[in-house]
N, C-alpha and C positions, 0 to 999 in steps of 0.2 A: 483576249488571247488565252486566258486561262481555260476558257471553254473548248478552245481548239486542241489543247494538249490531250494526248492519250492517257487514260486512267490505267494504273498498274497496281496489282496487289503486291504490296512490299512487306516482306516477312524476313525474319531472321533471329539471331541469337546475339546476346551481348556477353563478351568474355573479357577477363582481365588479359592484358597483352602478353603474348607468348605462354600462356597457360590454357588449361582446359577448365578453368574455374569460372563458372557463370557469374555475372554480376546482376543481381536481382533488382527489380523495381526501377530500372533506368528510365528517366524522363526522355521520351522521344517527341520532338516538336518539329512541325513542317513550317519553317520560317517563311516560305514562299507563299503558302496559302493560309492566310489569316492566323498564323501561329497555332494551327491545330495541334493539340497535344494529347498524347496517350502515355501510358506507362507499361513497361515490360512486366511480365509476371515474375513469380518467385524463382523461376528457372532461367530467366533472362529472355524469354521468348516474346516477340512482338509481331503484330501483323495488322496493317491497315492500308487503305487505299490512298495512293499519291498519284501525281502526274509526272510524266517525264520532264526532266529539267528541274523539278523541285529540289530545294536544299533542305536536307533532314539534319536536325541537331540532336545528338545523343549527350546527355549530361547526367552526372551522378556525383553525390558528394564523395570526395576523396579520389576522384578521377578527372583527368583532363577532358574537356569538351571535344567531341569529334563531330565534324560536319561531313556529310556525304551528299553528293549530287546524283539524282537518279538519271542514269544514262538513257539514250534513245534506244528503244529495244523493239524487236520485231513481235514479241509475244506480250501477253498481259500479266505476266508474273515475274517478280524480281526477288531473288533470295540473297541475303548477305550475312556474313559472319563479321560482326563489328567488334573490334578490339579496342578496349579503353586503357589508356596508359595510367597507372597509379600515380598519384601525386605523393612523392616522398620528400618530406621536409625535415632537415636535421635541426634539432633544438640546440641552442647554445649550452656549453657545459656550465653547470652551477656548482659552486663551491660553498660549503657551509661556512657561515660567518663565525661560528664559534666551534673550536676543536673539541673532539670527544675527550672525555676525562681518562681514557686509557691510551698509553703510548703505543700499544701494538695489539694485535689480534690475540697473541699468547696471553697477554696481561688481562684482556677482556675475558678469554676463556677461563683463566684462573679465578677471577672474580665471580663469574657467572656459576662456575661449578661449587664455589664456596657458599653460595646462598643456602640458607637453612630453610628448606621447604618441608613442611609436615606432610607425611605419607598417610597419616592416620585420617580416615574419612570422618570418623566420629568427631574428632577435635576440630576438623575444618567445618563440619556442619553446625557444632555448637558455636563456633566463632561467627559464622554467617547468620545464624538464627538468634543471636543475642539480642536483648532489648535495644541496646545502643545501635547495632547494625540495622535492625528493623525500623527503628525511629529515623535513622538517616535516609534509608530507602523510601520510607513513607513520605518524606519531604521532597524527594527528588522525582520518584516515579509517579505518573498519573494513575488514577484508578481506572480498573476496566469496568465494563457494564455490570458484571456479577457482583463486584465489590460495592458499586454504587447502589445496586438494588438491595443487597444485604444490609447496607448501612441505613438506607431509608427505612426498611422494614423494621430494624432494631429500634430507630428513633421513634417510629409510630407506636411500637410496642410500649417503649418507656413512656411516651406521652400518654397513652391510654391508662397504663398502670398508675402514673402519678395523678391523673384525674380521678381514678377509682379510690385512691387512698385519701385524696383531699376532700371528696365529697362526704358529707355526713348523711349516711342512709338512716332514715327513721324507721327502724324495724321494731314494732312493738314486742315481738317475741324475744328479742335480745335485750329489752330494757327491764331491769328488775323492778323499777317503780311501777310500770305498767302491769306487771304480774301482780304486785301488791294490791293495786287498785282493783284488778279483776277479782282477786280472792275476796277482798272486803265486799264488793258488790254482790258476790254469790252468798256470802255470810248474811248480808242484810236482806237478801231475797229480792233484789231489784229485778231479776230475771225469772221470777216465778211465774207459773201459768196463771195463777189467779190474778195477778197484777197486770198481765198483758191484756190489752183490749184489742178485740178483733174487729 
């Protein structure tokens, strides 16, 4: 029977009810024909092929679902303005379990205006950059990539420096005993040309 129905190009726009505000990305589903589903674009426009008598369902979050039946038509195009009714739900009133410490707005305003806030930027900067503040922030805030790389580079530099200090370099030019032995060998003539054998 579905093959006997006439195909129709079904197009239109989806709007919020009684307004000219388009509802974007509405899900449009043909419940009669294998739940074929498309989505309206960002302006609420949709267009696809249906058959006469198909039931089309329009749904979107925050709006009531609308069902439209494609009527019997003499032409092969059908255009419709679909109006979606917004779902408005009133939430219950919530009262705070603990009352505020001020009896009235005037008392709050007096207390608020009495707060001593330093207007000096230098004092504020010194307080925020104090070693205690920086230590507290270092415990709370994670490091970014630049800090991690700088820390790793510094650690490598310290490790290399420690290795260089801890190693005993045997440089004879810096050893006074080696100099003394060399001078004695020269005095004795250990390196004279007559004693060297070619």
